[in-house]
C-alpha positions, 0 to 999 in steps of 0.5 A, spaced: 627 949 279 623 953 284 628 952 290 631 957 294 639 957 295 643 961 300 650 963 300 654 957 304 649 952 302 652 945 300 650 943 293 651 936 290 652 937 282 649 931 278 652 928 272 648 933 268 651 939 271 645 940 275 645 943 282 641 941 288 641 942 295 645 937 299 642 933 305 648 930 308 654 934 310 659 928 308 656 928 301 657 935 297 661 937 291 661 945 291 658 951 296 653 956 293 656 963 292 650 967 293 643 967 295 638 966 290 630 966 291 626 960 288 624 965 282 632 967 281 634 959 281 628 958 276 630 963 271 637 961 271 635 954 270 630 956 264 635 960 261 641 955 261 645 960 266 649 956 272 649 959 279 655 961 282 659 956 286 665 956 290 669 949 288 676 951 292 678 956 297 678 957 305 671 958 309 668 959 316 665 952 317 660 956 322 657 959 315 656 953 312 649 950 311 644 945 309 638 947 305 639 954 308 640 952 315 647 953 318 650 946 320 651 944 327 657 943 331 656 936 330 656 936 323 662 940 322 667 934 322 663 930 317 663 937 312 670 938 313 672 931 312 668 931 305 672 938 304 679 935 305 677 931 298 675 937 294 680 942 295 676 946 300 678 948 307 672 949 312 676 952 318 673 952 325 674 960 326 674 962 334 
């Protein structure tokens, strides 16, 4: 895949069960569980190995990312709105 993934990245999962980086905080399916270099993600895909993801649980929204970049406070509500439909809780931790 030649794509690096960061822990906390929002990911889309295709009908073919392939993960890609989400580009919209309101449109995602799972959260990346670990950091993967481009080489590691490519080796996993080539070997038919799925990367580790979170699909349920509670998370600090300030640690959630799009393409390796933390969400901005203006993006939090969009991500949290989607999370409500996925059995994921994105909390604002103070």
